[in-house]
C-alpha positions as CSV (number, residue, x, y, z in Angstrom):
1,X,101.6,87.0,115.1
2,X,99.8,90.0,116.9
3,X,102.9,92.4,116.6
4,X,103.2,91.5,113.0
5,X,99.6,92.4,112.3
6,X,100.0,95.8,114.1
7,X,103.2,96.5,112.1
8,X,101.4,95.8,108.8
9,X,98.5,98.0,109.9
10,X,100.8,100.8,110.8
11,X,102.6,100.6,107.5
12,X,99.3,100.6,105.6
13,X,98.1,103.7,107.5
14,X,101.3,105.5,106.6
15,X,101.0,104.4,103.0
16,X,97.5,105.6,102.9
17,X,98.5,109.1,104.0
18,X,101.6,109.2,101.9
19,X,100.6,109.0,98.2
20,X,103.8,110.6,97.0
21,X,105.3,114.1,96.7
22,X,104.0,114.5,93.1
23,X,100.3,113.9,94.0
24,X,98.3,117.1,94.6
25,X,97.4,117.4,98.3
26,X,99.8,114.5,99.2
27,X,101.3,114.0,102.6
28,X,105.0,114.8,102.8
29,X,107.4,113.4,105.5
30,X,109.5,116.1,107.0
31,X,113.2,115.6,107.8
32,X,112.2,115.2,111.5
33,X,110.0,112.3,110.5
34,X,106.8,114.1,111.1
35,X,103.8,113.7,108.8
36,X,103.0,117.0,107.1
37,X,99.6,116.7,105.4
38,X,98.7,119.5,102.9
39,X,95.1,119.2,101.9
40,X,93.6,121.5,99.2
41,X,91.3,124.1,100.6
42,X,87.6,124.1,99.9
43,X,88.3,127.0,97.5
44,X,90.7,124.9,95.5
45,X,88.3,122.0,95.4
46,X,85.5,124.4,94.3
47,X,87.6,125.9,91.5
48,X,88.5,122.5,90.1
49,X,84.8,121.7,89.6
50,X,83.8,123.0,86.1
51,X,80.1,123.1,87.2
52,X,80.8,125.6,90.0
53,X,83.3,127.5,87.9
54,X,80.5,128.0,85.2
55,X,78.0,129.2,87.8
56,X,80.5,131.6,89.3
57,X,81.5,132.9,85.9
58,X,77.9,133.6,85.0
59,X,77.3,135.5,88.3
60,X,80.5,137.6,87.8
61,X,79.5,138.3,84.2
62,X,76.0,139.4,85.4
63,X,77.6,141.8,88.0
64,X,80.0,143.3,85.4
65,X,77.2,143.8,82.8
66,X,74.9,145.4,85.4
67,X,77.7,147.8,86.4
68,X,78.5,148.7,82.8
69,X,75.0,148.9,81.2
70,X,72.8,149.5,84.2
71,X,70.9,147.2,86.6
72,X,67.4,148.1,85.1
73,X,68.4,147.0,81.6
74,X,70.2,144.0,82.9
75,X,67.1,143.0,85.0
76,X,64.9,143.3,81.9
77,X,67.1,141.1,79.8
78,X,67.4,138.6,82.7
79,X,63.6,138.1,82.6
80,X,63.7,137.6,78.9
81,X,66.6,135.1,79.3
82,X,64.7,133.1,82.0
83,X,61.8,132.8,79.6
84,X,63.9,131.7,76.7
85,X,66.1,129.4,79.0
86,X,63.0,127.7,80.4
87,X,62.0,126.9,76.8
88,X,65.4,125.5,76.0
89,X,65.6,123.4,79.1
90,X,62.2,121.8,78.6
91,X,63.1,121.0,75.1
92,X,66.5,119.6,76.0
93,X,65.5,117.4,78.8
94,X,63.6,115.0,76.6
95,X,66.3,115.0,73.9
96,X,69.1,114.2,76.4
97,X,67.0,111.5,78.2
98,X,66.5,109.7,74.9
99,X,70.2,110.0,74.1
100,X,71.2,108.8,77.6
101,X,68.9,105.8,77.6
102,X,69.0,104.7,73.9
103,X,72.1,106.4,72.5
104,X,69.8,108.0,69.9
105,X,70.5,111.4,68.5
106,X,66.9,112.3,67.7
107,X,66.7,115.1,65.2
108,X,63.0,114.5,65.0
109,X,62.6,115.8,68.5
110,X,62.1,119.3,67.1
111,X,59.1,118.1,65.2
112,X,57.5,116.9,68.4
113,X,57.6,120.5,69.5
114,X,56.1,121.7,66.2
115,X,53.4,119.1,66.4
116,X,52.4,120.3,69.9
117,X,52.2,123.9,68.8
118,X,49.9,123.0,65.9
119,X,47.7,120.7,68.1
120,X,47.3,123.8,70.3
121,X,46.3,125.8,67.3
122,X,43.7,123.2,66.3
123,X,42.1,123.0,69.7
124,X,42.5,126.6,70.8
125,X,41.9,128.5,67.6
126,X,39.9,126.1,65.3
127,X,37.7,124.4,68.0
128,X,37.6,127.3,70.5
129,X,38.9,125.5,73.5
130,X,40.4,127.6,76.3
131,X,44.2,127.7,76.0
132,X,44.8,125.8,79.2
133,X,42.7,122.8,78.0
134,X,44.1,123.0,74.5
135,X,47.6,122.9,76.0
136,X,46.9,119.9,78.2
137,X,45.4,118.0,75.2
138,X,48.4,118.9,73.0
139,X,50.8,117.6,75.7
140,X,48.9,114.4,75.9
141,X,48.8,113.9,72.1
142,X,52.5,114.7,71.8
143,X,53.4,112.1,74.5
144,X,51.3,109.6,72.5
145,X,53.0,110.6,69.3
146,X,56.5,110.2,70.9
147,X,55.5,106.7,72.3
148,X,54.2,105.8,68.8
149,X,57.5,106.5,67.2
150,X,59.2,104.3,69.8
151,X,56.8,101.4,69.1
152,X,56.7,101.8,65.3
153,X,60.3,102.9,64.5
154,X,62.9,102.9,67.3
155,X,62.1,99.6,69.0
156,X,62.1,97.6,65.7
157,X,65.4,99.3,64.7
158,X,67.0,98.2,68.0
159,X,65.8,94.7,67.4
160,X,67.5,94.4,64.1
161,X,70.7,95.8,65.6
162,X,70.7,99.3,64.0
163,X,73.6,101.4,65.1
164,X,73.9,105.0,66.1
165,X,74.5,106.2,62.6
166,X,71.5,104.4,61.1
167,X,69.2,105.6,63.8
168,X,70.4,109.2,63.4
169,X,69.7,109.0,59.6
170,X,66.3,107.6,60.4
171,X,65.6,110.5,62.8
172,X,66.6,113.0,60.1
173,X,64.2,111.4,57.7
174,X,61.4,111.3,60.2
175,X,62.1,115.0,60.9
176,X,61.5,116.0,57.3
177,X,58.5,113.7,56.9
178,X,56.7,115.2,59.9
179,X,57.6,118.7,59.0
180,X,56.4,118.5,55.4
181,X,53.2,116.7,56.4
182,X,52.4,119.6,58.8
183,X,53.3,122.1,56.0
184,X,51.1,120.3,53.5
185,X,48.1,120.3,55.9
186,X,48.5,123.8,57.4
187,X,50.5,125.7,54.9
188,X,53.4,128.0,55.7
189,X,51.4,130.8,57.3
190,X,52.6,132.0,60.7
191,X,49.8,131.4,63.2
192,X,49.0,132.8,66.7
193,X,47.1,131.3,69.6
194,X,43.8,132.9,70.5
195,X,45.4,135.4,72.9
196,X,46.4,139.0,72.8
197,X,50.0,139.0,71.5
198,X,50.5,142.6,72.6
199,X,49.5,142.0,76.3
200,X,52.1,143.0,78.8
201,X,52.6,143.2,82.5
202,X,54.4,145.8,84.5
203,X,56.3,144.1,87.4
204,X,58.7,146.1,89.6
205,X,59.2,148.6,86.8
206,X,59.9,145.8,84.2
207,X,57.8,145.4,81.2
208,X,57.1,141.7,80.6
209,X,55.0,140.3,77.8
210,X,52.2,138.0,78.7
211,X,53.7,135.1,76.8
212,X,57.1,135.6,78.5
213,X,55.5,135.9,82.0
214,X,53.6,132.7,81.5
215,X,56.6,130.9,80.0
216,X,58.5,131.6,83.3
217,X,55.5,130.9,85.5
218,X,54.8,127.5,83.8
219,X,58.3,126.6,82.6
220,X,60.3,127.0,85.8
221,X,58.0,124.9,88.0
222,X,57.8,122.3,85.2
223,X,61.6,122.1,85.3
224,X,61.6,121.7,89.1
225,X,58.9,119.0,88.8
226,X,60.9,117.1,86.1
227,X,64.0,117.3,88.3
228,X,62.1,116.0,91.3
229,X,60.6,113.2,89.3
230,X,64.0,112.1,88.0
231,X,65.6,112.3,91.4
232,X,63.1,110.9,93.9
233,X,60.5,108.8,92.1
234,X,61.0,105.1,91.3
235,X,60.6,105.5,87.6
236,X,63.0,108.5,87.5
237,X,65.6,106.5,89.3
238,X,65.1,103.6,86.9
239,X,65.6,106.0,83.9
240,X,68.8,107.3,85.4
241,X,70.0,103.7,86.1
242,X,69.4,102.6,82.5
243,X,71.1,105.8,81.3
244,X,74.2,105.0,83.4
245,X,74.4,101.3,82.6
246,X,71.6,99.5,80.8
247,X,73.1,96.0,81.2
248,X,73.6,96.5,84.9
249,X,70.1,97.9,85.2
250,X,68.7,94.7,83.6
251,X,70.7,92.5,86.0
252,X,69.3,94.5,88.9
253,X,65.8,93.6,87.8
254,X,64.6,96.8,86.2
255,X,62.0,96.3,83.5
256,X,63.9,98.3,80.8
257,X,61.2,97.9,78.1
258,X,58.6,99.5,80.4
259,X,61.0,102.2,81.6
260,X,61.9,103.1,78.0
261,X,58.2,103.6,77.2
262,X,57.8,105.8,80.3
263,X,60.8,107.7,79.2
264,X,59.3,108.4,75.8
265,X,56.1,109.6,77.4
266,X,58.0,112.0,79.6
267,X,60.1,113.2,76.6
268,X,57.0,113.7,74.6
269,X,55.2,115.6,77.4
270,X,58.2,117.9,77.9
271,X,58.3,118.5,74.1
272,X,54.6,119.2,74.3
273,X,55.0,121.9,77.0
274,X,57.9,123.3,74.9
275,X,55.7,123.4,71.8
276,X,52.8,125.2,73.6
277,X,55.1,127.8,75.2
278,X,57.2,128.1,72.1
279,X,54.1,128.6,69.9
280,X,52.8,131.3,72.3
281,X,56.2,133.0,72.7
282,X,57.5,132.8,69.1
283,X,54.4,132.1,67.1
284,X,53.7,128.9,65.2
285,X,55.0,127.8,61.8
286,X,56.3,124.6,60.3
287,X,60.0,125.2,61.2
288,X,59.3,126.3,64.8
289,X,60.8,123.0,66.2
290,X,63.9,123.3,64.0
291,X,64.5,126.8,65.1
292,X,64.5,125.6,68.7
293,X,66.4,122.4,68.0
294,X,69.7,124.0,67.3
295,X,70.0,125.8,70.7
296,X,68.5,122.8,72.4
297,X,71.4,120.7,71.0
298,X,73.8,123.4,72.4
299,X,72.1,122.9,75.8
300,X,72.5,119.2,75.7
301,X,76.2,119.6,75.0
302,X,76.6,122.3,77.7
303,X,74.9,120.1,80.3
304,X,76.6,116.8,79.2
305,X,74.9,114.5,76.7
306,X,72.6,112.1,78.6
307,X,72.6,114.3,81.7
308,X,69.0,115.4,82.3
309,X,70.0,117.6,85.3
310,X,72.7,119.3,83.3
311,X,70.1,120.0,80.6
312,X,67.7,121.6,83.1
313,X,70.4,124.0,84.3
314,X,72.2,124.4,81.0
315,X,69.1,125.7,79.2
316,X,68.6,128.5,81.7
317,X,72.3,129.5,81.5
318,X,72.2,129.5,77.7
319,X,69.0,131.6,77.7
320,X,70.6,134.2,79.9
321,X,73.8,134.3,77.9
322,X,71.9,134.8,74.6
323,X,69.8,137.6,76.0
324,X,72.7,139.3,77.8
325,X,74.7,139.2,74.6
326,X,72.3,141.7,73.0
327,X,74.0,144.4,75.2
328,X,77.1,143.9,73.0
329,X,76.0,142.5,69.7
330,X,73.0,143.3,67.5
331,X,69.7,141.6,68.5
332,X,69.4,139.8,65.2
333,X,72.7,137.9,65.8
334,X,71.9,136.8,69.4
335,X,71.3,133.1,68.4
336,X,74.9,132.9,67.2
337,X,75.9,132.9,70.9
338,X,74.4,129.4,71.3
339,X,76.6,128.0,68.5
340,X,79.7,129.8,70.0
341,X,79.0,128.1,73.3
342,X,78.5,124.8,71.6
343,X,81.9,125.1,69.8
344,X,83.8,126.2,72.9
345,X,82.4,123.5,75.1
346,X,83.1,120.8,72.5
347,X,86.7,122.0,72.2
348,X,87.4,122.5,75.9
349,X,85.2,119.9,77.6
350,X,83.3,117.6,75.2
351,X,81.6,115.9,78.2
352,X,79.9,119.1,79.1
353,X,80.7,121.8,81.7
354,X,77.7,120.8,83.8
355,X,78.4,117.0,83.6
356,X,79.2,116.8,87.3
357,X,75.6,117.8,88.0
358,X,74.5,114.3,86.9
359,X,73.2,112.2,89.8
360,X,74.5,108.8,89.8
């Protein structure tokens, strides 16, 4: 019996290394009977990954634009793009988390952003709180507001078996209700925080507005913190597990109800930061959230729907591309780039070009 076992093991080893001549990177048997293994190089494996192709393409584009239009102008637009991209990423991470966990396309997410901006106006302008304290209060209130929508609307709808279409319609209705309530209370006047809107910093020869500088200073570390929370903390791993397979997560003993509540708190807090920074960077008016919602959806598609890590990276990429596009197209049309990216990605790779960034 021992020789037969060895014979079968030998055949299995050969079969393992001989997947067939038509398979890429397959092992071929030469006429002399020698095994000739052709494995794809690391370059070939890198090129096949759309995530790295995207990053490489952005770097090459930046080099070309810097050579054509000048490195100073390119550096200035890159700073603007990072500020705008941080805003998109913070807004997109909550939206994509909700979709990944609950399969909910939440159009009312933009109104959470608007709500946070107006809460900051109330505490910073009306009540005279320092901006940092007003921002923290606004983030907390927005997280509570997001959790309230879960308990009052989304959880009951899941219990009655509402499908994706019904919940999407409900989110659109909630979007208009919140927007027009804000508009009825505050009016349509464009409002500013209690800061100097003309304040600028000069850094390495670049002129950066105070709002842009603080959006980068606060936004980028916030993105890193959210990424670390999702990757290394217990609650972050539970959120990702539910996003991957909710039934399997429940079998594994994860308290999905509690995790969903934490997810809404995180999504609301991220929307709160977005509202504070967006209200500072773009001013505050009732349609602020809707203005940001459309490029945020583009970020979600770019990073892969339900992929929080893809959203974090995708927002920065989209912000850079939008600002760099002003080298070629008029400034007033720069937001069109977001929709062009959305259409191209949906046609070429509906799962998102950064979908491989998702951590299983």
